[in-house]
Every structure is written in C-alpha cells, then in structure tokens.
C-alpha positions, -999 to 999 in steps of 0.1 A, spaced: -243 305 145 -258 310 111 -253 277 94 -252 274 55 -274 243 58 -303 265 69 -301 285 37 -304 252 18 -334 243 40 -352 275 31 -346 268 -6 -360 233 -2 -391 246 16 -396 271 -12 -393 244 -39 -415 218 -22 -440 240 -5 -439 223 29 -417 216 59 -426 179 57 -414 176 21 -382 194 29 -376 171 58 -380 141 35 -354 154 11 -329 160 40 -337 127 57 -349 145 89 -381 144 109 -406 173 104 -400 182 140 -363 186 134 -369 208 104 -393 229 125 -366 234 151 -341 244 125 -365 270 111 -372 284 146 -334 287 152 -329 304 118 -356 329 126 -341 336 159 -305 340 145 -317 363 117 -342 380 140 -369 380 113 -398 357 103 -388 335 74 -416 309 69 -453 313 69 -471 281 79 -507 273 69 -528 241 67 -520 239 30 -482 240 35 -455 266 39 -444 297 21 -415 321 26 -416 357 37 -397 383 17 -367 377 40 -370 340 36 -371 343 -3 -340 364 -2 -321 339 18 -335 310 -2 -318 325 -33 -284 318 -17 -297 284 -4 -304 274 -41 -268 279 -48 -258 257 -19 -283 230 -30 -269 231 -65 -234 228 -53 -245 198 -31 -259 180 -61 -228 187 -82 -206 175 -54 -226 143 -50 -224 137 -88 -186 144 -90 -180 122 -59 -200 94 -75 -178 96 -106 -146 97 -85 -157 67 -63 -166 48 -94 -131 55 -109 -113 47 -76 -132 15 -72 -115 2 -104 -81 19 -98 -50 2 -84 -16 18 -84 10 -6 -71 47 -1 -64 72 -28 -57 110 -33 -55 125 -54 -83 124 -90 -68 88 -86 -57 78 -71 -90 94 -101 -108 81 -129 -85 52 -119 -64 33 -94 -85 28 -113 -117 7 -142 -102 -13 -117 -81 -19 -94 -111 -30 -124 -132 -55 -134 -105 -67 -99 -101 -73 -96 -139 -95 -127 -139 -116 -114 -110 -118 -78 -121 -111 -75 -159 -121 -38 -159 -95 -29 -133 -73 1 -141 -40 -11 -128 -6 5 -130 27 -8 -116 58 12 -107 93 0 -100 103 16 -67 131 14 -41 119 -1 -8 129 30 11 105 51 -9 74 29 -6 59 43 26 63 79 14 47 71 -19 16 56 -3 15 84 23 15 110 -4 -13 93 -23 8 84 -53 4 47 -47 -25 26 -34 -2 -3 -23 36 -7 -21 56 -39 -16 88 -31 3 116 -50 20 134 -43 52 164 -58 70 155 -43 104 122 -35 121 104 -7 104 97 25 123 60 31 131 42 43 100 21 75 99 -13 70 115 -31 69 82 -10 40 69 -9 3 77 20 -20 72 11 -57 65 38 -84 69 40 -106 38 70 -129 38 103 -137 55 128 -139 27 160 -158 39 195 -150 26 212 -179 8 249 -184 -2 255 -184 -39 286 -202 -50 303 -210 -83 290 -245 -92 326 -259 -92 334 -244 -58 349 -270 -33 322 -263 -8 296 -269 -34 312 -302 -45 315 -316 -10 284 -302 6 250 -318 -2 224 -295 -17 202 -297 13 230 -291 38 233 -255 51 266 -237 52 279 -218 83 291 -183 76 324 -189 92 331 -216 66 334 -188 41 358 -166 60 386 -170 34 364 -164 4 363 -134 -19 329 -117 -17 305 -100 -40 283 -78 -17 257 -52 -18 271 -17 -16 282 -2 17 256 19 34 227 -4 24 208 -22 52 215 -55 36 253 -48 37 250 -37 73 233 -70 81 261 -89 63 290 -70 79 275 -75 114 270 -112 108 306 -116 95 319 -98 126 299 -121 149 313 -151 130 348 -138 137 361 -125 103 363 -95 81 351 -103 46 375 -98 17 352 -78 -7 361 -81 -43 331 -64 -59 301 -42 -47 268 -38 -64 233 -26 -58 218 -56 -76 214 -92 -66 212 -101 -103 246 -86 -109 260 -103 -79 249 -137 -91 263 -130 -126 297 -122 -111 296 -153 -89 290 -173 -121 324 -161 -134 341 -175 -103 351 -141 -89 337 -149 -55 306 -159 -34 276 -138 -24 247 -137 0 215 -133 -20 178 -131 -10 160 -163 -18 133 -144 -36 160 -128 -59 177 -161 -66 181 -166 -104 199 -199 -105 221 -185 -131 242 -210 -151 276 -215 -134 262 -210 -99 246 -231 -72 233 -221 -38 231 -234 -2 209 -224 27 227 -204 54 229 -220 88 225 -198 119 229 -169 122 198 -171 100 199 -139 80 167 -127 62 147 -97 52 110 -90 58 87 -82 30 57 -59 37 28 -44 19 19 -8 27 -16 5 23 -38 34 35 -53 25 69 -87 34 54 -89 16 21 -126 19 14 -119 44 -14 -97 19 -32 -113 -15 -26 -90 -32 -52 -61 -25 -28 -77 -48 -2 -84 -75 -29 -48 -73 -41 -34 -75 -6 -53 -107 0 -39 -121 -33 -4 -111 -23 -7 -128 10 -18 -160 -7 11 -158 -32 36 -152 -4 23 -181 16 26 -204 -14 61 -191 -21 72 -198 15 57 -233 13 77 -240 -19 109 -230 -3 102 -253 27 94 -283 4 123 -279 -20 149 -265 4 
C-alpha cells in the first residue's frame, strides 16, 4: 500500500539531506526510516534515494514524489497550528446548559468560583429543558448540561457520561394559614393521605413529575382534585399563596413566597435526581471537568443545608 506518509518522508530527506535528520523530525529511528524507504522503493518499483557517506539525495523519481510530499508536510504544519489554536480556545471554553431551578440555585456559586479560578474563561449559559440536555451535549452544542429526572435515566450514548449530583426531595407547599400548617410543627412531615381532600396545583399532565405525583396519590388511596395545572414550580407557589390549593414542589425550586409555608413529605418519599451530563472524553474541554467538581461541591453543601435546617 502506497502510504502518503512516505511522500512526506521523501520531502524531509530532500530538505535535510540525510535519513538520520528525517528520522529525527519524525521521531523515528534511522533504521525505521531506512525500512520505510526500502518499502517505498519496492512499492513504486524504482530507486528513490541515493545514499552516500555524506548523506542522502533523491533520484529523479524521488524528487518527483517529494514535490507531493512537500504539500503533505505543509498541510501537516498547518493542521498542527490550527489544532493548537483550537485547543487553546477549547481550554478556555465552557458552554453550560441547565434547567431553571439549577440555573438559579446551583450554577451561580459554581460560576463565581470558576471565575475566580479561571478569570479568562469563555463561559456561556443556556436555559434548557431537562429532556433536551443529553441531546445537546451529544450534538456538541453544550460541554455540560445539568438535568433533572423523576425516573432512572436510560443509558446515555457511549461518548457521554452522566454524573449524579443531588437528590432533590419534593415538599408540600401550603397557604400559611392552612389548618395543617397551623397545627403541624415546621419540622414535622406530612403524609400524602392527609391531603386527600385538598385542591391541588400540579405540574401539567404528561410530565414525569406529574406521573410521579399521580402514582403516589393512587398508592395513598385517593384521586387528587386538581384546580390548576402549570409547567412552573414558581407559578404553582404563587397560586398556593392565593389560597387556591396546595402543591408538591421540588426543594431546590422552593421560593418561600409570602403567604406560603412548606412541610417535608413523609413516605412515600418523592424526589427527583439531578445529574450533570458531559462528554466521556473531556480532555478537549478541561473546564467542564473543573466545573463538574465545583457543581458537586455546591450540591453537597446544598444537601447538607437541607439536612440541618429541615
């Protein structure tokens, strides 16, 4: 097989005047270069290199082939230079996507820490839906995505890695003058069946969070009376503040809006899992690895705060 690398070898022999010098440029031994020349001469069936005690020169056939080898060598240098520029850019680049609650509560402290460590970092943040995070990283549009799931995630593509970050429990949000709020201590959890007669503000039907809630209510022996449906935990809490009903809200998304209070939910203990998604081979974007470490630290601190304060 006539390999393009042998054309480049002939160009290097012509430029440097010896097999040893060409071997040095290529990082090979002189013996290895000699073997390549022998194979090239056998493949093309013509002498290519004339050896002498003073070095090496090319035959007419060798010089002809070396012309094409010079093009290959030039392209190699240009490729190396452009790759160096690209890697230099990628080493400072970080494109992050996150769903709303994570963008509000996990990303800011992690981004602040990253800015202090790498002030030259080229960082962009995009608000995404959790169900789009894996695809965005897989397509190369994001370096890291923070997503939430209410059920085990399917196996990611082989070139991606999913990193667990945080278990985010669901809590009951009540109007602050609700009878259950008035007679239940702040640190006392509520059982879901205590809320069977309530009007509910829920996440829209078809969403995984709603499926989790509907299943838990069925297991508790009641069909919830749903007054309002929304895609936003912020909207749900605003409506609870009007006294229209109660809601289950992720702890991370808890706003403590005026007119509301919350209680932990006793078993069945409902929650969602937060994950970070990155490329399996993150060497081209080292800031993604740094940022993942920061996110893990923030997530651990967050979970500790929930444990301490209830």
